[in-house]
C-alpha positions as CSV (number, residue, x, y, z in Angstrom):
1,M,137.5,141.9,108.2
2,N,137.9,141.7,112.0
3,W,134.8,141.5,114.2
4,V,135.4,143.3,117.5
5,V,132.0,142.8,119.3
6,N,132.3,140.5,122.3
7,P,129.5,138.1,123.3
8,Q,128.7,140.0,126.5
9,G,128.0,143.1,124.6
10,L,125.8,141.2,122.2
11,F,123.7,139.7,124.9
12,T,123.6,143.1,126.8
13,A,122.2,144.7,123.6
14,L,119.6,141.9,123.3
15,G,118.6,142.3,127.0
16,L,118.1,146.0,126.7
17,A,116.1,145.6,123.5
18,L,113.8,143.0,125.1
19,M,113.1,145.4,128.0
20,I,112.4,148.3,125.7
21,G,110.2,146.1,123.5
22,V,108.1,144.9,126.4
23,V,107.5,148.5,127.4
24,R,106.5,149.4,123.9
25,E,104.0,146.6,123.7
26,R,102.5,147.4,127.1
27,L,102.0,151.0,125.9
28,H,100.4,149.9,122.6
29,R,98.5,146.7,123.6
30,E,95.8,147.2,120.9
31,D,98.2,148.1,118.1
32,E,99.3,144.9,116.4
33,A,101.7,146.8,114.1
34,V,103.8,148.4,116.8
35,A,107.6,147.7,116.8
36,G,107.6,145.5,119.9
37,V,109.7,142.8,121.5
38,R,110.9,140.9,118.5
39,T,111.5,143.9,116.3
40,H,113.6,145.7,119.0
41,A,115.5,142.5,119.7
42,L,116.3,141.9,116.0
43,V,117.3,145.5,115.5
44,A,119.6,145.4,118.5
45,L,121.3,142.2,117.3
46,G,121.7,143.7,113.8
47,A,123.2,146.9,115.1
48,A,125.6,145.1,117.4
49,I,126.9,142.9,114.6
50,A,127.1,145.9,112.3
51,G,129.1,147.9,114.8
52,G,131.6,145.1,115.0
53,L,131.9,144.8,111.3
54,G,132.8,148.5,110.9
55,T,131.5,152.1,111.1
56,A,130.4,152.3,107.5
57,I,128.3,149.1,107.9
58,L,126.8,150.4,111.1
59,V,125.8,153.7,109.5
60,T,124.3,151.9,106.6
61,V,122.3,149.7,108.9
62,L,121.0,152.7,110.9
63,I,119.9,154.4,107.7
64,L,118.1,151.3,106.6
65,V,116.4,151.0,110.0
66,G,115.2,154.6,109.6
67,L,113.9,154.0,106.1
68,L,112.1,150.8,107.3
69,A,110.5,152.7,110.1
70,I,109.3,155.4,107.7
71,A,108.0,152.7,105.4
72,A,106.2,151.0,108.2
73,A,103.9,154.0,108.6
74,K,102.3,153.0,105.3
75,D,103.0,149.3,105.4
76,P,102.8,148.2,109.0
77,G,105.4,145.6,110.3
78,L,109.1,145.7,110.6
79,T,110.1,142.3,111.8
80,G,110.1,140.5,108.5
81,E,112.0,143.3,106.7
82,F,114.7,143.6,109.3
83,A,115.0,139.8,109.6
84,L,116.0,139.8,105.9
85,L,118.6,142.5,106.6
86,L,119.9,140.6,109.6
87,T,120.3,137.5,107.5
88,A,122.6,139.4,105.2
89,L,124.7,140.7,108.2
90,L,125.0,137.2,109.7
91,A,126.2,135.9,106.3
92,A,128.9,138.5,106.4
93,L,129.8,137.8,110.0
94,A,130.0,134.1,109.2
95,Q,133.1,134.8,107.0
96,T,135.2,135.7,110.0
97,Q,133.2,134.3,113.0
98,P,131.2,131.3,111.9
99,V,130.5,130.0,115.4
100,M,129.2,133.3,116.7
101,A,127.2,133.8,113.5
102,A,125.6,130.4,113.9
103,A,124.7,131.0,117.6
104,T,123.2,134.4,116.8
105,G,121.3,132.9,113.9
106,V,119.7,130.4,116.3
107,L,118.7,133.3,118.6
108,V,117.1,135.1,115.6
109,A,115.2,132.0,114.6
110,I,113.9,131.6,118.2
111,L,112.8,135.2,118.3
112,L,110.9,134.9,115.0
113,F,109.3,131.6,116.1
114,A,108.2,132.9,119.5
115,K,105.9,135.6,118.2
116,R,102.8,134.5,120.1
117,P,104.4,133.7,123.5
118,L,106.4,137.0,123.5
119,H,103.3,139.1,122.6
120,K,101.3,137.3,125.2
121,F,104.0,137.8,127.9
122,A,104.4,141.5,127.1
123,R,100.7,142.3,126.8
124,D,98.8,139.9,129.0
125,V,101.1,137.9,131.5
126,V,103.2,140.7,133.0
127,S,101.1,143.3,134.9
128,E,101.6,147.0,134.9
129,H,102.9,147.0,138.5
130,E,105.3,144.1,137.7
131,L,106.7,146.0,134.8
132,Q,107.2,149.1,136.9
133,D,109.0,147.0,139.5
134,A,111.3,145.5,136.9
135,L,112.2,148.9,135.6
136,L,112.8,150.2,139.2
137,L,115.1,147.2,139.8
138,A,117.0,147.8,136.6
139,G,117.4,151.5,137.4
140,A,118.6,150.8,140.9
141,A,121.2,148.2,139.7
142,L,122.3,149.8,136.4
143,V,121.9,153.5,136.9
144,V,122.1,154.4,140.6
145,L,124.6,151.8,141.8
146,P,127.5,152.8,139.4
147,L,127.1,156.4,140.5
148,L,127.5,155.8,144.3
149,P,131.0,156.1,146.0
150,D,132.7,152.9,147.0
151,M,134.5,154.6,149.9
152,P,133.5,155.2,153.5
153,V,131.8,158.6,154.2
154,D,131.7,158.5,158.0
155,P,134.4,159.0,160.7
156,W,134.4,155.3,161.6
157,G,134.7,154.0,158.1
158,V,131.6,151.8,158.2
159,L,129.2,153.6,155.9
160,V,130.0,152.8,152.2
161,P,127.1,154.0,150.0
162,A,127.8,151.5,147.2
163,K,127.7,148.6,149.6
164,L,124.5,149.8,151.2
165,W,122.8,150.2,147.9
166,R,123.9,146.8,146.8
167,L,121.9,145.4,149.7
168,V,118.9,147.4,148.5
169,V,119.3,145.9,145.0
170,L,119.7,142.4,146.5
171,I,116.5,142.7,148.6
172,M,114.6,144.1,145.6
173,A,115.9,141.3,143.3
174,V,115.0,138.6,145.9
175,G,111.5,140.0,146.1
176,M,111.2,139.9,142.3
177,V,112.4,136.3,142.1
178,G,110.1,135.3,144.9
179,H,107.1,137.0,143.3
180,I,107.7,135.3,140.0
181,A,108.1,132.0,141.6
182,L,104.8,132.4,143.6
183,R,103.0,133.3,140.4
184,L,104.4,130.2,138.6
185,V,104.1,127.5,141.3
186,G,102.5,129.0,144.4
187,A,99.0,127.9,143.8
188,R,100.1,124.5,142.6
189,W,102.4,123.5,145.4
190,G,100.6,125.2,148.2
191,L,101.8,126.3,151.6
192,P,105.4,125.1,151.6
193,V,106.4,127.0,148.4
194,A,104.3,130.0,149.5
195,G,106.0,130.0,152.9
196,F,109.5,129.8,151.4
197,F,109.1,132.8,149.1
198,A,107.1,134.7,151.8
199,G,110.1,134.2,154.0
200,L,112.4,135.9,151.5
201,A,110.3,139.0,152.0
202,S,109.6,138.8,155.7
203,S,109.7,135.6,157.8
204,T,108.3,137.5,160.7
205,A,105.2,138.5,158.7
206,A,105.0,134.9,157.4
207,V,104.9,133.5,160.9
208,A,102.1,135.8,161.8
209,S,100.2,135.1,158.6
210,F,100.3,131.4,158.9
211,G,99.3,131.7,162.6
212,H,96.2,133.6,161.5
213,R,95.4,130.7,159.1
214,V,95.5,128.3,162.1
215,R,93.0,130.6,163.9
216,L,90.6,130.2,161.0
217,D,91.1,126.4,160.5
218,A,92.7,124.3,163.2
219,R,93.3,121.5,160.7
220,L,96.1,123.5,159.2
221,T,98.1,123.7,162.4
222,G,100.8,121.2,161.3
223,A,101.0,122.4,157.7
224,S,101.0,126.1,158.7
225,A,103.8,125.5,161.3
226,S,105.8,123.7,158.7
227,A,105.2,126.5,156.2
228,A,106.4,129.0,158.8
229,L,109.6,127.1,159.4
230,I,110.2,126.9,155.6
231,A,109.6,130.6,155.5
232,N,112.5,130.9,158.0
233,L,114.6,128.8,155.7
234,G,114.0,131.3,153.0
235,S,114.9,134.1,155.4
236,L,118.0,132.3,156.5
237,L,119.2,132.0,152.8
238,L,118.7,135.8,152.4
239,F,120.5,136.2,155.7
240,A,123.5,134.3,154.3
241,A,123.3,136.3,151.1
242,I,123.4,139.6,152.9
243,V,126.4,138.5,155.0
244,G,128.2,137.3,151.9
245,A,127.5,140.6,150.1
246,G,128.9,142.6,153.1
247,A,131.8,140.3,154.1
248,P,132.5,137.1,152.0
249,Q,135.1,136.0,154.4
250,L,132.6,136.0,157.3
251,L,130.2,133.9,155.3
252,T,133.0,131.4,154.8
253,L,133.7,131.3,158.5
254,A,130.0,130.8,159.3
255,R,129.1,128.5,156.5
256,W,128.9,125.3,158.5
257,P,126.7,126.7,161.3
258,L,124.4,128.2,158.7
259,V,124.3,125.0,156.7
260,A,123.4,123.1,159.9
261,S,120.6,125.6,160.6
262,A,119.3,125.3,157.1
263,L,119.2,121.5,157.2
264,V,117.3,121.6,160.6
265,L,114.7,124.0,159.2
266,L,114.3,121.9,156.1
267,V,113.7,118.7,158.1
268,A,111.5,120.4,160.6
269,G,109.5,122.1,157.9
270,A,108.9,118.7,156.2
271,V,107.3,117.4,159.3
272,G,103.6,117.9,159.3
273,L,103.2,118.5,155.6
274,R,101.7,115.0,155.1
275,A,99.0,115.9,157.6
276,T,97.7,118.7,155.3
277,P,94.0,118.0,154.5
278,A,93.3,117.5,150.9
279,D,90.6,120.1,150.9
280,S,92.7,122.8,152.5
281,P,92.4,126.2,151.0
282,P,95.1,127.3,148.6
283,P,97.5,130.1,149.6
284,K,96.5,133.6,148.7
285,E,97.6,135.0,145.4
286,P,100.9,136.9,145.5
287,P,100.5,140.7,145.9
288,A,100.4,142.9,142.8
289,R,103.8,144.4,143.6
290,A,106.9,142.2,143.4
291,F,108.6,144.3,146.2
292,R,108.1,147.5,148.0
293,P,110.8,150.0,147.1
294,L,110.1,152.1,150.2
295,Q,110.5,149.1,152.4
296,A,113.9,148.3,150.8
297,L,115.0,152.0,151.3
298,L,113.9,152.0,154.9
299,L,115.8,148.8,155.5
300,A,118.9,150.4,154.0
301,A,118.4,153.4,156.3
302,A,118.0,151.2,159.3
303,I,121.2,149.4,158.4
304,A,123.1,152.7,158.1
305,A,121.7,153.9,161.4
306,L,122.7,150.6,163.1
307,L,126.1,150.7,161.6
308,L,126.7,154.2,163.0
309,V,125.3,153.2,166.5
310,S,127.3,150.0,166.5
311,A,130.5,151.8,165.5
312,W,129.9,154.4,168.2
313,L,129.2,151.7,170.9
314,R,132.3,149.8,169.7
315,S,134.4,152.9,170.3
316,L,132.9,153.2,173.8
317,L,132.4,149.6,175.0
318,G,134.4,147.5,172.5
319,E,133.0,144.6,170.4
320,A,130.5,143.7,173.0
321,G,128.7,147.0,172.6
322,A,128.4,146.6,168.8
323,I,127.2,143.0,169.1
324,A,124.7,143.9,171.7
325,A,123.2,146.6,169.6
326,A,122.9,144.3,166.6
327,M,121.1,141.6,168.7
328,V,118.6,144.2,170.0
329,V,117.8,145.1,166.4
330,A,117.6,141.4,165.4
331,L,114.5,141.1,167.6
332,A,112.7,143.1,165.0
333,E,114.8,142.8,161.8
334,Q,117.5,140.2,161.6
335,H,118.6,141.1,158.0
336,S,119.6,144.7,158.9
337,A,121.4,143.3,162.0
338,A,123.3,140.8,159.8
339,A,124.3,143.5,157.4
340,S,125.7,145.6,160.2
341,V,127.7,142.7,161.7
342,A,129.1,141.9,158.2
343,Q,130.1,145.5,157.5
344,L,131.7,145.9,160.9
345,F,133.6,142.7,160.3
346,A,134.7,143.9,156.9
347,A,136.0,147.1,158.5
348,G,138.0,145.2,161.1
349,E,135.8,146.3,164.0
350,I,134.9,142.8,165.1
351,A,137.2,139.8,165.4
352,P,136.4,136.7,163.2
353,S,135.6,134.3,166.0
354,N,133.3,136.9,167.7
355,A,131.6,137.8,164.5
356,R,130.7,134.2,163.8
357,W,129.1,133.8,167.3
358,A,127.4,137.2,166.8
359,L,125.6,135.8,163.7
360,I,124.3,132.9,165.8
361,G,123.2,135.4,168.5
362,L,121.3,137.3,165.8
363,L,119.5,134.1,164.8
364,A,118.7,133.4,168.5
365,A,117.3,136.9,169.1
366,S,115.2,136.8,165.9
367,G,114.0,133.3,166.8
368,L,112.9,134.4,170.2
369,A,110.8,137.2,168.8
370,K,109.2,135.0,166.2
371,S,108.4,132.3,168.8
372,V,106.5,134.8,170.9
373,L,104.7,136.0,167.8
374,A,103.8,132.4,166.9
375,F,102.1,131.9,170.2
376,V,100.2,135.2,169.9
377,A,99.1,134.7,166.3
378,G,98.4,131.0,166.1
379,G,97.9,129.7,169.6
380,A,99.7,127.1,171.8
381,H,99.9,124.2,169.4
382,Y,101.1,126.3,166.5
383,G,103.5,128.3,168.8
384,W,105.1,125.2,170.2
385,R,105.8,123.7,166.8
386,V,107.3,126.9,165.5
387,T,109.3,127.5,168.7
388,T,110.7,123.9,168.7
389,G,111.9,124.2,165.1
390,L,113.5,127.6,165.6
391,A,115.2,126.4,168.9
392,C,116.6,123.4,167.0
393,M,117.9,125.7,164.3
394,V,119.8,127.9,166.8
395,G,121.0,124.8,168.7
396,A,122.3,123.2,165.5
397,A,124.2,126.4,164.6
398,A,125.7,126.7,168.1
399,V,126.8,123.0,168.3
400,T,128.3,123.2,164.8
401,A,130.2,126.4,165.6
402,A,131.5,124.8,168.8
403,V,132.7,121.6,167.1
404,I,134.0,123.0,163.8
């Protein structure tokens, strides 16, 4: 008997079942007998294995699952019963695929053992808003993205819906990762970690927020300035990810200037952390939502508008017009400006050498705007610390680009 299910399909089935199981448990938090995370995961593994063993076996398993579901109405609980059925399927699979059967058996054992952690995660740890955000992210990546065209839809050939939506998914995913990280370690590690993940969402907002903290407690000037610079490190990593998503070749060309900038921000951010007072207030709890879908959509719309304006200026004024438009936008939002430069580079509208310097120009324009904001939000001492760090970041990128 040949087994035709590949490991990727098996793990995809497991992932989908875990997602559905979490939703089921959230909707029936008080019902201990509901078919939840473990039951859905075990059923998915069993059906995937049965499908690979043959149609007849799959039909038999589906019938048995239906009978077990009916029986559960009178005798609550499906996990134990289906685990027994899955053991039989794994035994059959082991005759032709012993390694995969053993690996799947370990997964089953882990799922059975992790009853309390899984129930606690689904019912108590993850919030209603976080579950909604996770489902939105999954829908954006797995439902909407495959349906969008991967060809330009504008006269200049710069608007590719699939590429724009990939940026939306990337921003939402980064927001989700940052939110989870803040929940796990933000309160423990304080301002630096909070700053880094806040920068993934908006380094401009982070600079203003940490400046307000300085206004409330001058002892936090050094720590807040360091956290603001680390926030810009997080923003720089997202900047690089957006460039790589739009034009991988451009990211390769600009890798060393970006690495130099990141190292400078890391070192500058480390300065002043030792001066943090032991009784300094912890950072605020992360917001209830992992990301704001409307914000991601508005960013995509801004990127699309900037692409059209840049392409139009390119047709009128050449590369200088497109780059100038991107730098003006970078004063307010460097990520959308980076996406436009990457897309124009990918479309052949900007030469490689000019595109690399354009990215450095975007960092300079964004740094200028944040420096002004730092002085306004946190005063002179905070402003000079942040401005010095951002100036060194831009200088390191420029020197590296000139040398390498």
